[in-house]
C-alpha positions in Angstrom: -6.8 -14.9 -5.4 -8.8 -17.9 -4.1 -10.8 -15.5 -1.9 -12.3 -13.8 -5.1 -15.2 -15.8 -6.4 -15.7 -16.2 -10.2 -18.4 -13.9 -11.6 -21.4 -15.9 -12.8 -24.2 -13.4 -13.1 -24.0 -11.7 -16.5 -26.4 -8.9 -15.5 -24.6 -7.8 -12.4 -21.5 -5.6 -12.2 -18.5 -7.3 -10.6 -15.8 -5.0 -9.3 -12.6 -6.4 -7.6 -10.6 -4.4 -5.1 -7.1 -5.8 -4.6 -4.1 -4.5 -2.7 -1.1 -6.2 -4.3 1.6 -6.2 -7.0 2.1 -8.1 -10.3 4.2 -11.2 -9.7 7.8 -10.8 -11.0 7.8 -7.0 -10.8 10.7 -6.2 -8.5 10.6 -2.4 -8.9 8.4 -2.2 -5.8 8.2 -4.2 -2.6 6.3 -7.4 -3.5 2.9 -7.7 -1.7 0.1 -10.2 -2.4 1.5 -11.0 -5.9 -0.9 -11.8 -8.7 -0.9 -12.2 -12.5 -3.1 -10.6 -15.1 -4.4 -14.0 -16.0 -5.4 -14.5 -12.4 -7.6 -11.4 -12.6 -9.0 -12.1 -16.0 -10.0 -15.6 -15.0 -12.5 -14.1 -12.5 -14.5 -12.5 -15.3 -15.0 -9.2 -13.4 -16.0 -5.9 -15.1 -13.3 -3.8 -13.3 -10.3 -4.3 -11.1 -9.3 -1.4 -8.8 -5.8 -1.9 -7.5 -3.8 -0.5 -4.7 -0.2 -0.8 -3.4 1.7 0.7 -6.4 1.8 4.5 -6.1 2.4 5.1 -9.9 -0.7 5.6 -12.0 -1.0 2.9 -14.6 -3.5 0.8 -16.5 -2.5 -2.9 -16.8 -5.3 -4.0 -19.0 -8.2 -2.6 -21.0 -10.5 -5.6 -21.2 -11.3 -5.9 -18.4 -9.9 -2.6 -17.0 -7.2 -3.3 -14.5 -6.1 0.0 -13.0 -3.7 1.4 -10.4 -4.9 5.0 -9.8 -1.8 5.7 -7.8 -1.8 7.7 -4.6 -3.6 11.0 -4.1 -0.5 12.9 -3.0 3.2 12.3 -3.7 5.1 11.5 -0.5 8.7 12.2 -1.6 10.9 13.1 -4.6 10.6 9.6 -6.2 6.8 10.0 -6.5 6.7 12.6 -9.2 3.9 13.8 -11.4 0.3 14.6 -11.0 -1.5 12.5 -8.4 -5.2 11.9 -7.9 -7.9 9.3 -8.5 -10.2 8.0 -11.3 -13.9 8.6 -11.7 -15.1 5.5 -13.5 -18.3 5.2 -15.6 -18.9 1.5 -16.1 -21.2 -0.3 -18.4 -21.3 -3.8 -19.9 -20.0 -2.4 -23.2 -17.7 0.4 -22.3 -15.7 1.9 -19.5 -14.7 5.6 -19.2 -11.9 6.7 -16.9 -11.7 10.4 -15.9 -8.6 11.4 -13.9 -9.3 13.8 -11.0 -6.1 15.5 -9.7 -5.8 16.0 -6.0 -2.2 16.8 -5.2 -1.7 19.8 -2.8 2.0 19.8 -3.7 3.6 18.5 -6.9 6.9 16.6 -6.8 8.8 17.1 -10.0 12.1 17.5 -11.8 13.2 20.5 -13.9 16.2 20.8 -16.2 17.6 24.2 -17.0 20.1 24.4 -19.9 22.7 27.0 -19.1 25.2 28.6 -21.5 27.0 31.9 -21.5 26.6 32.2 -17.7 29.3 34.5 -16.2 27.6 36.1 -13.2 25.3 34.8 -10.4 22.5 37.2 -11.3 22.4 35.8 -14.8 21.9 32.3 -13.5 19.4 33.4 -10.8 17.3 35.3 -13.4 17.3 32.3 -15.8 16.3 29.9 -12.9 13.6 32.2 -11.7 12.0 32.3 -15.1 12.1 28.6 -15.5 10.7 27.9 -12.0 7.9 30.5 -12.4 6.9 28.9 -15.7 7.0 25.5 -14.0 4.8 26.4 -11.0 2.3 28.3 -13.2 1.7 25.0 -14.9 2.0 22.6 -12.0 1.1 24.7 -9.0 2.8 24.5 -5.6 5.9 22.3 -6.1 8.9 20.6 -4.6 11.5 20.4 -7.3 14.8 18.6 -8.1 16.7 21.1 -10.2 19.3 20.0 -12.7 21.6 22.6 -14.2 22.7 21.5 -17.7 26.1 23.1 -18.3 26.5 23.7 -22.1 29.9 25.3 -22.4 33.4 25.4 -20.7 33.1 29.0 -19.5 29.8 28.2 -17.7 31.4 25.1 -16.2 34.2 27.2 -14.8 31.7 29.7 -13.3 29.8 27.0 -11.4 33.1 25.3 -10.3 33.8 28.5 -8.2 31.3 27.6 -5.5 30.0 24.3 -4.0 26.5 23.1 -5.1 25.2 24.0 -1.6 25.8 27.7 -2.2 23.7 27.7 -5.4 21.0 25.8 -3.6 20.9 28.3 -0.7 20.8 31.2 -3.1 17.8 30.0 -5.1 15.9 29.0 -1.9 16.4 32.5 -0.6 15.1 34.0 -3.9 11.8 32.0 -3.6 11.3 32.3 0.1 7.7 33.5 0.8 6.7 33.7 -2.9 3.4 32.3 -4.3 2.8 29.8 -5.6 5.0 27.9 -3.2 8.1 26.2 -4.6 10.9 24.5 -2.7 14.0 23.4 -4.5 14.9 20.2 -2.8 18.2 19.7 -4.4 20.4 21.0 -7.2 22.4 18.7 -9.5 25.0 20.4 -11.7 25.4 18.2 -14.8 28.5 19.1 -16.9 27.8 18.2 -20.5 31.1 19.5 -21.6 34.3 17.6 -20.8 37.2 19.9 -20.5 40.1 19.5 -22.9 42.2 18.9 -19.8 40.4 15.6 -19.1 43.0 12.9 -19.6 43.2 9.2 -20.2 43.0 8.4 -16.5 39.7 10.2 -16.0 38.2 8.7 -19.2 39.3 5.2 -18.1 37.6 5.6 -14.7 34.4 7.0 -16.3 34.3 4.2 -18.8 34.6 1.6 -16.0 31.8 3.1 -14.0 29.5 3.4 -17.0 30.0 -0.3 -17.8 29.2 -1.6 -14.3 26.2 -4.0 -14.4 23.2 -4.0 -12.2 24.6 -6.9 -10.2 27.9 -5.0 -9.6 26.0 -2.0 -8.4 23.9 -4.2 -6.1 27.1 -5.7 -4.7 28.5 -2.3 -4.1 25.4 -1.1 -2.3 24.9 -4.4 -0.5 26.0 -3.1 3.0 23.5 -0.3 2.8 20.5 -2.3 1.6 21.3 -5.2 4.1 21.5 -2.9 7.1 18.7 -3.8 9.5 17.9 -0.2 10.5 18.5 1.6 7.2 16.4 -0.7 5.1 13.2 0.5 6.8 13.7 3.9 5.2 14.7 2.8 1.7 12.5 1.9 -1.2 13.5 -0.9 -3.5 16.5 -0.1 -5.7 15.2 0.5 -9.3 16.7 0.9 -12.7 15.8 4.6 -12.5 17.8 4.8 -9.2 20.7 3.1 -10.9 20.7 5.5 -13.9 20.6 8.5 -11.5 23.4 7.1 -9.4 25.6 6.5 -12.5 25.1 10.1 -13.5 25.9 11.4 -10.0 29.1 9.4 -9.9 30.1 10.7 -13.4 29.4 14.3 -12.4 31.3 14.0 -9.2 34.4 12.6 -11.0 34.2 15.3 -13.6 34.1 17.9 -10.8 36.7 16.5 -8.5 39.2 15.3 -11.2 39.1 18.0 -13.9 42.7 17.9 -14.7 44.1 14.6 -13.3 47.5 13.7 -14.6 
């Protein structure tokens, strides 16, 4: 921050461009750390920040803004991407967001109940995805099937997840607007009556693991010299998603453990 001079001319506009991250924020790779007080001490009219790809405004007076990136790169960079058009005066600042994404990364949940046949599920999924793309445009989607009853759970258990993924990709092949279902997660919200004490005990243990315990379990992966280049920092969102994946896998693989 020493390279940024303090603003002294009250009649000039002072805009700071900084590529860095807030000190102490470990949800992203730390680069050129700074604090809000560091920025505010320079008395600038506006701070335009880079490095963090999530759109966010850290301060109003003065405006300290991450516009995010103009195109999501992968499934963890969801939501609308673009840039801000800024109208700046000495008394007011107006931010107008301009979307630029050619493809939208997103997540879609489809509640499913009363499903007994594949065509019923495909029709329900087609309607949900058509509605999604009519709002978002061309999209790459993580699809979560929310199973609401035991009979539907039994139906989905008849085939591996990869079969359902292949079927829905075939249904949307060549259609406009473009949509690609990147993965399907089947989330069973109904625990079968056959679930027993052993299964419940294992699930309870997993649900109570702390962040430190998860970091220890994943240590070999995140300390691997070659693998770490392709991995983003492990976040609380990743932890929550991993816990859900483990629970669903146990429910699927151990439905009637004795």
